[in-house]
N, CA, C and O atoms as CSV, one atom per row, in Angstrom:
chain,resi,resn,atom,element,x,y,z
A,1,UNK,N,N,-45.194,-29.146,1.336
A,1,UNK,CA,C,-46.433,-28.332,1.448
A,1,UNK,C,C,-46.348,-27.422,2.540
A,1,UNK,O,O,-46.687,-26.253,2.357
A,2,UNK,N,N,-45.912,-27.829,3.723
A,2,UNK,CA,C,-45.772,-27.132,4.948
A,2,UNK,C,C,-44.908,-25.803,4.721
A,2,UNK,O,O,-45.288,-24.718,5.161
A,3,UNK,N,N,-43.781,-25.957,4.039
A,3,UNK,CA,C,-42.934,-24.828,3.874
A,3,UNK,C,C,-43.471,-23.886,2.899
A,3,UNK,O,O,-43.021,-22.741,2.946
A,4,UNK,N,N,-44.374,-24.172,2.002
A,4,UNK,CA,C,-44.987,-23.237,1.114
A,4,UNK,C,C,-45.944,-22.471,1.960
A,4,UNK,O,O,-45.966,-21.248,1.825
A,5,UNK,N,N,-46.753,-23.058,2.833
A,5,UNK,CA,C,-47.717,-22.362,3.638
A,5,UNK,C,C,-46.986,-21.407,4.665
A,5,UNK,O,O,-47.480,-20.342,5.035
A,6,UNK,N,N,-45.888,-21.840,5.047
A,6,UNK,CA,C,-45.216,-20.945,6.039
A,6,UNK,C,C,-44.723,-19.744,5.325
A,6,UNK,O,O,-44.892,-18.636,5.833
A,7,UNK,N,N,-44.100,-19.887,4.134
A,7,UNK,CA,C,-43.659,-18.957,3.250
A,7,UNK,C,C,-44.793,-17.866,2.828
A,7,UNK,O,O,-44.559,-16.662,2.717
A,8,UNK,N,N,-45.942,-18.421,2.631
A,8,UNK,CA,C,-47.189,-17.520,2.290
A,8,UNK,C,C,-47.533,-16.762,3.457
A,8,UNK,O,O,-47.855,-15.582,3.317
A,9,UNK,N,N,-47.504,-17.318,4.646
A,9,UNK,CA,C,-47.920,-16.634,5.873
A,9,UNK,C,C,-46.834,-15.562,6.169
A,9,UNK,O,O,-47.249,-14.482,6.588
A,10,UNK,N,N,-45.443,-15.732,5.997
A,10,UNK,CA,C,-44.607,-14.690,6.248
A,10,UNK,C,C,-44.932,-13.529,5.237
A,10,UNK,O,O,-44.767,-12.396,5.690
A,11,UNK,N,N,-45.369,-13.634,3.939
A,11,UNK,CA,C,-45.633,-12.697,3.110
A,11,UNK,C,C,-47.101,-12.290,3.158
A,11,UNK,O,O,-47.621,-11.750,2.181
A,12,UNK,N,N,-47.756,-12.531,4.241
A,12,UNK,CA,C,-49.173,-12.074,4.469
A,12,UNK,C,C,-50.173,-12.548,3.409
A,12,UNK,O,O,-51.127,-11.831,3.106
A,13,UNK,N,N,-49.982,-13.673,2.875
A,13,UNK,CA,C,-50.790,-14.269,1.941
A,13,UNK,C,C,-51.597,-15.426,2.620
A,13,UNK,O,O,-51.078,-16.460,3.041
A,14,UNK,N,N,-52.904,-15.133,2.673
A,14,UNK,CA,C,-53.746,-16.231,3.329
A,14,UNK,C,C,-54.736,-16.849,2.247
A,14,UNK,O,O,-55.511,-16.172,1.571
A,15,UNK,N,N,-54.597,-18.236,2.180
A,15,UNK,CA,C,-55.315,-18.924,1.185
A,15,UNK,C,C,-56.272,-19.864,2.000
A,15,UNK,O,O,-55.915,-20.493,2.997
A,16,UNK,N,N,-57.548,-19.884,1.448
A,16,UNK,CA,C,-58.647,-20.732,2.027
A,16,UNK,C,C,-58.255,-22.203,1.787
A,16,UNK,O,O,-58.287,-23.054,2.676
A,17,UNK,N,N,-57.868,-22.441,0.465
A,17,UNK,CA,C,-57.527,-23.803,0.000
A,17,UNK,C,C,-56.177,-23.755,-0.753
A,17,UNK,O,O,-55.729,-22.730,-1.268
A,18,UNK,N,N,-55.581,-24.944,-0.766
A,18,UNK,CA,C,-54.277,-24.926,-1.386
A,18,UNK,C,C,-54.143,-26.334,-1.885
A,18,UNK,O,O,-54.340,-27.244,-1.080
A,19,UNK,N,N,-53.808,-26.630,-3.213
A,19,UNK,CA,C,-53.671,-27.963,-3.683
A,19,UNK,C,C,-52.611,-27.984,-4.585
A,19,UNK,O,O,-52.422,-26.979,-5.271
A,20,UNK,N,N,-51.826,-29.035,-4.711
A,20,UNK,CA,C,-50.747,-29.232,-5.590
A,20,UNK,C,C,-51.326,-29.780,-6.967
A,20,UNK,O,O,-52.125,-30.708,-7.090
A,21,UNK,N,N,-50.784,-29.050,-7.928
A,21,UNK,CA,C,-51.399,-29.411,-9.325
A,21,UNK,C,C,-50.335,-30.410,-10.015
A,21,UNK,O,O,-49.129,-30.163,-10.031
A,22,UNK,N,N,-50.863,-31.467,-10.536
A,22,UNK,CA,C,-50.037,-32.458,-11.229
A,22,UNK,C,C,-49.476,-31.955,-12.416
A,22,UNK,O,O,-50.283,-31.749,-13.322
A,23,UNK,N,N,-48.138,-31.673,-12.666
A,23,UNK,CA,C,-47.637,-31.183,-13.881
A,23,UNK,C,C,-47.758,-32.073,-15.133
A,23,UNK,O,O,-47.583,-31.589,-16.251
A,24,UNK,N,N,-48.058,-33.375,-14.949
A,24,UNK,CA,C,-48.222,-34.162,-16.067
A,24,UNK,C,C,-49.521,-33.754,-16.842
A,24,UNK,O,O,-49.676,-34.057,-18.025
A,25,UNK,N,N,-50.376,-33.105,-16.174
A,25,UNK,CA,C,-51.552,-32.570,-16.825
A,25,UNK,C,C,-51.263,-31.671,-17.917
A,25,UNK,O,O,-51.873,-31.636,-18.986
A,26,UNK,N,N,-50.189,-30.872,-17.537
A,26,UNK,CA,C,-49.729,-29.922,-18.493
A,26,UNK,C,C,-48.831,-30.363,-19.566
A,26,UNK,O,O,-48.511,-29.613,-20.488
A,27,UNK,N,N,-48.412,-31.605,-19.449
A,27,UNK,CA,C,-47.549,-32.212,-20.282
A,27,UNK,C,C,-46.034,-31.714,-20.369
A,27,UNK,O,O,-45.391,-31.572,-21.409
A,28,UNK,N,N,-45.630,-31.496,-19.170
A,28,UNK,CA,C,-44.330,-31.000,-18.932
A,28,UNK,C,C,-43.468,-31.906,-17.889
A,28,UNK,O,O,-43.960,-32.487,-16.922
A,29,UNK,N,N,-42.176,-31.922,-18.234
A,29,UNK,CA,C,-41.357,-32.536,-17.325
A,29,UNK,C,C,-40.407,-31.773,-16.428
A,29,UNK,O,O,-39.574,-32.298,-15.689
A,30,UNK,N,N,-40.627,-30.445,-16.576
A,30,UNK,CA,C,-39.792,-29.501,-15.798
A,30,UNK,C,C,-39.814,-29.653,-14.496
A,30,UNK,O,O,-40.840,-30.124,-14.007
A,31,UNK,N,N,-38.724,-29.304,-13.648
A,31,UNK,CA,C,-38.542,-29.445,-12.308
A,31,UNK,C,C,-39.257,-28.286,-11.577
A,31,UNK,O,O,-38.613,-27.355,-11.093
A,32,UNK,N,N,-40.592,-28.363,-11.508
A,32,UNK,CA,C,-41.294,-27.320,-10.918
A,32,UNK,C,C,-42.421,-27.979,-10.145
A,32,UNK,O,O,-42.931,-29.025,-10.546
A,33,UNK,N,N,-42.847,-27.304,-8.924
A,33,UNK,CA,C,-44.029,-27.743,-8.391
A,33,UNK,C,C,-45.091,-26.600,-8.525
A,33,UNK,O,O,-44.739,-25.429,-8.375
A,34,UNK,N,N,-46.258,-26.900,-8.779
A,34,UNK,CA,C,-47.356,-25.911,-9.127
A,34,UNK,C,C,-48.345,-26.088,-8.014
A,34,UNK,O,O,-48.743,-27.215,-7.716
A,35,UNK,N,N,-48.776,-24.948,-7.355
A,35,UNK,CA,C,-49.896,-25.014,-6.327
A,35,UNK,C,C,-50.905,-23.982,-6.786
A,35,UNK,O,O,-50.610,-22.867,-7.215
A,36,UNK,N,N,-52.201,-24.502,-6.640
A,36,UNK,CA,C,-53.288,-23.563,-7.033
A,36,UNK,C,C,-54.171,-23.384,-5.655
A,36,UNK,O,O,-54.222,-24.297,-4.831
A,37,UNK,N,N,-54.736,-22.365,-5.503
A,37,UNK,CA,C,-55.593,-22.077,-4.288
A,37,UNK,C,C,-56.420,-20.827,-4.532
A,37,UNK,O,O,-56.282,-20.069,-5.492
A,38,UNK,N,N,-57.324,-20.703,-3.511
A,38,UNK,CA,C,-58.268,-19.527,-3.444
A,38,UNK,C,C,-57.955,-18.716,-2.112
A,38,UNK,O,O,-57.867,-19.224,-0.994
A,39,UNK,N,N,-57.816,-17.489,-2.391
A,39,UNK,CA,C,-57.579,-16.621,-1.146
A,39,UNK,C,C,-58.984,-16.312,-0.418
A,39,UNK,O,O,-60.076,-16.764,-0.762
A,40,UNK,N,N,-58.740,-15.498,0.594
A,40,UNK,CA,C,-59.851,-15.291,1.409
A,40,UNK,C,C,-60.891,-14.348,0.817
A,40,UNK,O,O,-61.979,-14.196,1.374
A,41,UNK,N,N,-60.583,-13.744,-0.251
A,41,UNK,CA,C,-61.545,-12.856,-1.044
A,41,UNK,C,C,-62.258,-13.653,-2.196
A,41,UNK,O,O,-63.202,-13.202,-2.845
A,42,UNK,N,N,-61.679,-14.925,-2.376
A,42,UNK,CA,C,-62.458,-15.482,-3.304
A,42,UNK,C,C,-61.632,-15.672,-4.669
A,42,UNK,O,O,-62.020,-16.388,-5.592
A,43,UNK,N,N,-60.526,-14.985,-4.668
A,43,UNK,CA,C,-59.630,-15.000,-5.963
A,43,UNK,C,C,-58.722,-16.160,-6.152
A,43,UNK,O,O,-58.107,-16.629,-5.194
A,44,UNK,N,N,-58.622,-16.615,-7.300
A,44,UNK,CA,C,-57.718,-17.903,-7.540
A,44,UNK,C,C,-56.215,-17.273,-7.653
A,44,UNK,O,O,-55.936,-16.203,-8.194
A,45,UNK,N,N,-55.304,-18.183,-7.016
A,45,UNK,CA,C,-53.861,-17.839,-7.045
A,45,UNK,C,C,-53.128,-18.998,-7.481
A,45,UNK,O,O,-53.500,-20.106,-7.096
A,46,UNK,N,N,-52.149,-18.877,-8.224
A,46,UNK,CA,C,-51.225,-19.942,-8.666
A,46,UNK,C,C,-49.859,-19.506,-8.174
A,46,UNK,O,O,-49.455,-18.344,-8.132
A,47,UNK,N,N,-49.124,-20.729,-7.763
A,47,UNK,CA,C,-47.768,-20.542,-7.136
A,47,UNK,C,C,-46.832,-21.472,-7.858
A,47,UNK,O,O,-47.110,-22.671,-7.902
A,48,UNK,N,N,-45.763,-21.017,-8.413
A,48,UNK,CA,C,-44.804,-21.856,-9.072
A,48,UNK,C,C,-43.525,-21.943,-8.177
A,48,UNK,O,O,-42.945,-20.888,-7.921
A,49,UNK,N,N,-43.048,-23.115,-7.687
A,49,UNK,CA,C,-41.874,-23.305,-7.028
A,49,UNK,C,C,-40.869,-24.001,-7.814
A,49,UNK,O,O,-41.068,-25.124,-8.276
A,50,UNK,N,N,-39.728,-23.308,-7.980
A,50,UNK,CA,C,-38.845,-23.711,-9.029
A,50,UNK,C,C,-37.463,-23.976,-8.385
A,50,UNK,O,O,-36.852,-23.068,-7.823
A,51,UNK,N,N,-36.983,-25.234,-8.477
A,51,UNK,CA,C,-35.716,-25.496,-7.917
A,51,UNK,C,C,-34.632,-26.024,-8.961
A,51,UNK,O,O,-34.820,-27.019,-9.661
A,52,UNK,N,N,-33.609,-25.334,-8.984
A,52,UNK,CA,C,-32.556,-25.595,-9.928
A,52,UNK,C,C,-31.148,-25.102,-9.583
A,52,UNK,O,O,-31.010,-24.194,-8.764
A,53,UNK,N,N,-30.147,-25.648,-10.156
A,53,UNK,CA,C,-28.654,-25.152,-9.775
A,53,UNK,C,C,-28.292,-24.079,-10.592
A,53,UNK,O,O,-27.573,-23.183,-10.148
A,54,UNK,N,N,-28.747,-24.071,-11.833
A,54,UNK,CA,C,-28.175,-22.987,-12.772
A,54,UNK,C,C,-29.134,-21.714,-12.715
A,54,UNK,O,O,-30.236,-21.744,-12.167
A,55,UNK,N,N,-28.646,-20.698,-13.282
A,55,UNK,CA,C,-29.272,-19.400,-13.233
A,55,UNK,C,C,-30.576,-19.435,-14.146
A,55,UNK,O,O,-30.564,-19.924,-15.276
A,56,UNK,N,N,-31.770,-18.834,-13.516
A,56,UNK,CA,C,-32.951,-18.803,-14.292
A,56,UNK,C,C,-32.925,-17.643,-15.219
A,56,UNK,O,O,-32.668,-16.510,-14.813
A,57,UNK,N,N,-33.212,-17.938,-16.565
A,57,UNK,CA,C,-33.212,-16.868,-17.545
A,57,UNK,C,C,-34.553,-16.477,-18.004
A,57,UNK,O,O,-35.542,-17.174,-17.775
A,58,UNK,N,N,-34.597,-15.320,-18.680
A,58,UNK,CA,C,-36.043,-14.814,-19.205
A,58,UNK,C,C,-36.629,-15.909,-20.239
A,58,UNK,O,O,-37.855,-15.962,-20.327
A,59,UNK,N,N,-35.958,-16.669,-20.921
A,59,UNK,CA,C,-36.565,-17.684,-21.835
A,59,UNK,C,C,-37.232,-18.672,-20.871
A,59,UNK,O,O,-38.354,-19.070,-21.183
A,60,UNK,N,N,-36.705,-19.090,-19.801
A,60,UNK,CA,C,-37.268,-20.129,-18.915
A,60,UNK,C,C,-38.590,-19.440,-18.215
A,60,UNK,O,O,-39.604,-20.107,-18.006
A,61,UNK,N,N,-38.501,-18.193,-17.906
A,61,UNK,CA,C,-39.724,-17.565,-17.240
A,61,UNK,C,C,-40.818,-17.625,-18.381
A,61,UNK,O,O,-41.938,-18.027,-18.068
A,62,UNK,N,N,-40.599,-17.307,-19.483
A,62,UNK,CA,C,-41.546,-17.283,-20.660
A,62,UNK,C,C,-42.170,-18.510,-20.682
A,62,UNK,O,O,-43.399,-18.536,-20.757
A,63,UNK,N,N,-41.453,-19.666,-20.621
A,63,UNK,CA,C,-41.968,-21.036,-20.751
A,63,UNK,C,C,-43.005,-21.314,-19.537
A,63,UNK,O,O,-44.068,-21.903,-19.732
A,64,UNK,N,N,-42.608,-20.842,-18.280
A,64,UNK,CA,C,-43.387,-21.002,-17.070
A,64,UNK,C,C,-44.735,-20.156,-17.247
A,64,UNK,O,O,-45.805,-20.618,-16.852
A,65,UNK,N,N,-44.649,-18.963,-17.823
A,65,UNK,CA,C,-45.829,-18.202,-17.993
A,65,UNK,C,C,-46.869,-18.812,-19.183
A,65,UNK,O,O,-48.083,-18.614,-19.243
A,66,UNK,N,N,-46.143,-19.511,-19.994
A,66,UNK,CA,C,-47.090,-20.307,-20.993
A,66,UNK,C,C,-47.793,-21.443,-20.312
A,66,UNK,O,O,-48.971,-21.738,-20.512
A,67,UNK,N,N,-46.915,-22.102,-19.429
A,67,UNK,CA,C,-47.442,-23.214,-18.605
A,67,UNK,C,C,-48.718,-22.731,-17.912
A,67,UNK,O,O,-49.732,-23.428,-17.895
A,68,UNK,N,N,-48.648,-21.514,-17.337
A,68,UNK,CA,C,-49.706,-20.893,-16.529
A,68,UNK,C,C,-50.915,-20.612,-17.338
A,68,UNK,O,O,-52.041,-20.781,-16.872
A,69,UNK,N,N,-50.700,-20.183,-18.546
A,69,UNK,CA,C,-51.742,-19.907,-19.443
A,69,UNK,C,C,-52.483,-21.241,-19.873
A,69,UNK,O,O,-53.706,-21.281,-20.007
A,70,UNK,N,N,-51.711,-22.252,-20.065
A,70,UNK,CA,C,-52.235,-23.602,-20.443
A,70,UNK,C,C,-53.006,-24.171,-19.367
A,70,UNK,O,O,-53.994,-24.877,-19.570
A,71,UNK,N,N,-52.489,-23.821,-18.022
A,71,UNK,CA,C,-53.253,-24.297,-16.944
A,71,UNK,C,C,-54.653,-23.602,-16.693
A,71,UNK,O,O,-55.594,-24.183,-16.154
A,72,UNK,N,N,-54.688,-22.248,-17.158
A,72,UNK,CA,C,-55.846,-21.541,-17.110
A,72,UNK,C,C,-56.958,-22.111,-18.102
A,72,UNK,O,O,-58.156,-22.004,-17.843
A,73,UNK,N,N,-56.515,-22.671,-19.153
A,73,UNK,CA,C,-57.464,-23.228,-20.188
A,73,UNK,C,C,-57.953,-24.573,-19.661
A,73,UNK,O,O,-59.095,-24.963,-19.901
A,74,UNK,N,N,-57.068,-25.291,-18.929
A,74,UNK,CA,C,-57.379,-26.759,-18.495
A,74,UNK,C,C,-58.454,-26.527,-17.348
A,74,UNK,O,O,-59.515,-27.151,-17.314
A,75,UNK,N,N,-58.063,-25.528,-16.371
A,75,UNK,CA,C,-58.997,-25.343,-15.166
A,75,UNK,C,C,-60.127,-24.609,-15.594
A,75,UNK,O,O,-61.087,-24.673,-14.826
A,76,UNK,N,N,-60.273,-23.912,-16.643
A,76,UNK,CA,C,-61.405,-23.100,-17.100
A,76,UNK,C,C,-61.661,-21.853,-16.073
A,76,UNK,O,O,-62.811,-21.515,-15.794
A,77,UNK,N,N,-60.592,-21.234,-15.566
A,77,UNK,CA,C,-60.673,-20.014,-14.883
A,77,UNK,C,C,-59.423,-19.243,-14.999
A,77,UNK,O,O,-58.406,-19.821,-15.384
A,78,UNK,N,N,-59.405,-17.999,-14.701
A,78,UNK,CA,C,-58.170,-17.203,-14.716
A,78,UNK,C,C,-57.624,-17.007,-13.280
A,78,UNK,O,O,-58.386,-16.951,-12.315
A,79,UNK,N,N,-56.370,-16.912,-13.177
A,79,UNK,CA,C,-55.630,-16.700,-11.884
A,79,UNK,C,C,-55.395,-15.211,-11.819
A,79,UNK,O,O,-54.842,-14.637,-12.757
A,80,UNK,N,N,-55.784,-14.589,-10.774
A,80,UNK,CA,C,-55.740,-13.207,-10.412
A,80,UNK,C,C,-54.302,-12.876,-9.753
A,80,UNK,O,O,-53.655,-11.874,-10.059
A,81,UNK,N,N,-53.923,-13.746,-8.904
A,81,UNK,CA,C,-52.609,-13.623,-8.318
A,81,UNK,C,C,-51.681,-14.740,-8.603
A,81,UNK,O,O,-51.998,-15.919,-8.450
A,82,UNK,N,N,-50.431,-14.303,-9.056
A,82,UNK,CA,C,-49.529,-15.311,-9.596
A,82,UNK,C,C,-48.050,-15.153,-8.985
A,82,UNK,O,O,-47.451,-14.083,-9.091
A,83,UNK,N,N,-47.555,-16.142,-8.415
A,83,UNK,CA,C,-46.434,-16.015,-7.597
A,83,UNK,C,C,-45.306,-17.059,-8.083
A,83,UNK,O,O,-45.567,-18.175,-8.533
A,84,UNK,N,N,-44.059,-16.543,-7.930
A,84,UNK,CA,C,-42.736,-17.556,-8.182
A,84,UNK,C,C,-42.085,-17.603,-6.815
A,84,UNK,O,O,-41.926,-16.589,-6.134
A,85,UNK,N,N,-41.754,-18.685,-6.481
A,85,UNK,CA,C,-40.787,-19.005,-5.565
A,85,UNK,C,C,-39.589,-19.715,-6.153
A,85,UNK,O,O,-39.682,-20.822,-6.683
A,86,UNK,N,N,-38.427,-19.016,-6.035
A,86,UNK,CA,C,-37.194,-19.496,-6.777
A,86,UNK,C,C,-36.146,-20.054,-5.645
A,86,UNK,O,O,-35.834,-19.372,-4.669
A,87,UNK,N,N,-35.652,-21.336,-5.878
A,87,UNK,CA,C,-34.601,-21.859,-5.060
A,87,UNK,C,C,-33.339,-21.933,-6.115
A,87,UNK,O,O,-32.676,-22.953,-6.303
A,88,UNK,N,N,-33.148,-20.799,-6.700
A,88,UNK,CA,C,-31.941,-20.755,-7.602
A,88,UNK,C,C,-31.604,-19.277,-7.961
A,88,UNK,O,O,-32.461,-18.407,-7.803
A,89,UNK,N,N,-30.429,-19.000,-8.417
A,89,UNK,CA,C,-30.124,-17.557,-8.784
A,89,UNK,C,C,-31.054,-17.123,-9.915
A,89,UNK,O,O,-31.548,-18.001,-10.623
A,90,UNK,N,N,-31.315,-15.903,-10.128
A,90,UNK,CA,C,-32.112,-15.428,-11.179
A,90,UNK,C,C,-31.599,-14.227,-11.929
A,90,UNK,O,O,-31.192,-13.298,-11.231
A,91,UNK,N,N,-31.549,-14.091,-13.286
A,91,UNK,CA,C,-31.193,-13.048,-14.018
A,91,UNK,C,C,-31.913,-11.808,-13.743
A,91,UNK,O,O,-33.131,-11.822,-13.567
A,92,UNK,N,N,-31.193,-10.693,-13.697
A,92,UNK,CA,C,-31.994,-9.380,-13.516
A,92,UNK,C,C,-33.034,-9.106,-14.481
A,92,UNK,O,O,-34.122,-8.634,-14.151
A,93,UNK,N,N,-32.662,-9.446,-15.875
A,93,UNK,CA,C,-33.673,-9.237,-16.851
A,93,UNK,C,C,-34.918,-10.124,-16.736
A,93,UNK,O,O,-36.002,-9.840,-17.246
A,94,UNK,N,N,-34.672,-11.185,-16.045
A,94,UNK,CA,C,-35.962,-12.081,-15.995
A,94,UNK,C,C,-36.655,-11.607,-14.811
A,94,UNK,O,O,-37.832,-11.962,-14.765
A,95,UNK,N,N,-36.180,-10.793,-13.695
A,95,UNK,CA,C,-36.906,-10.309,-12.717
A,95,UNK,C,C,-37.906,-9.170,-13.300
A,95,UNK,O,O,-39.097,-9.066,-13.003
A,96,UNK,N,N,-37.252,-8.420,-14.102
A,96,UNK,CA,C,-37.909,-7.319,-14.940
A,96,UNK,C,C,-39.064,-7.878,-15.730
A,96,UNK,O,O,-40.153,-7.306,-15.769
A,97,UNK,N,N,-38.808,-9.010,-16.360
A,97,UNK,CA,C,-39.771,-9.736,-17.239
A,97,UNK,C,C,-40.945,-10.236,-16.393
A,97,UNK,O,O,-42.107,-10.143,-16.788
A,98,UNK,N,N,-40.614,-10.749,-15.257
A,98,UNK,CA,C,-41.577,-11.242,-14.284
A,98,UNK,C,C,-42.548,-10.092,-13.805
A,98,UNK,O,O,-43.766,-10.272,-13.833
A,99,UNK,N,N,-42.008,-8.944,-13.377
A,99,UNK,CA,C,-42.777,-7.862,-12.943
A,99,UNK,C,C,-43.618,-7.265,-14.028
A,99,UNK,O,O,-44.760,-6.882,-13.773
A,100,UNK,N,N,-43.113,-7.170,-15.204
A,100,UNK,CA,C,-43.942,-6.572,-16.417
A,100,UNK,C,C,-44.966,-7.503,-16.777
A,100,UNK,O,O,-45.855,-7.059,-17.504
A,101,UNK,N,N,-45.036,-8.799,-16.397
A,101,UNK,CA,C,-46.148,-9.704,-16.634
A,101,UNK,C,C,-47.066,-9.976,-15.423
A,101,UNK,O,O,-47.811,-10.951,-15.336
A,102,UNK,N,N,-46.923,-8.973,-14.470
A,102,UNK,CA,C,-47.915,-9.029,-13.267
A,102,UNK,C,C,-47.736,-10.158,-12.503
A,102,UNK,O,O,-48.754,-10.648,-12.014
A,103,UNK,N,N,-46.493,-10.776,-12.249
A,103,UNK,CA,C,-46.162,-11.839,-11.384
A,103,UNK,C,C,-45.437,-11.229,-10.235
A,103,UNK,O,O,-44.872,-10.139,-10.320
A,104,UNK,N,N,-45.467,-11.978,-9.133
A,104,UNK,CA,C,-44.740,-11.517,-7.882
A,104,UNK,C,C,-43.697,-12.719,-7.505
A,104,UNK,O,O,-43.983,-13.900,-7.699
A,105,UNK,N,N,-42.493,-12.301,-6.961
A,105,UNK,CA,C,-41.469,-13.098,-6.456
A,105,UNK,C,C,-41.624,-13.238,-4.950
A,105,UNK,O,O,-41.653,-12.213,-4.269
A,106,UNK,N,N,-41.715,-14.311,-4.444
A,106,UNK,CA,C,-41.624,-14.555,-2.890
A,106,UNK,C,C,-40.380,-15.094,-2.508
A,106,UNK,O,O,-40.152,-15.342,-1.324
């Protein structure tokens, strides 16, 4: 959690609250850590931290975006700011797909 907070501060993102969301609520076994929080203006933020050895492809990004949409229905609110943190190589088409869907990469 500390490394996530430090990375957010480096990118000038300040959150009033930050909590880790249990991925079993979403019914997934993917190797992802999901964090939700509220920024200083009162908007909801979601952060996906993905760690894997193989390259991340567009198909996987689409699955993570579906997880976020499922999370919105469970939490009963929409996330205005959405971030990915990757600890893996990423395909250039996947980067374009992320930006087209209004996500940011940290």
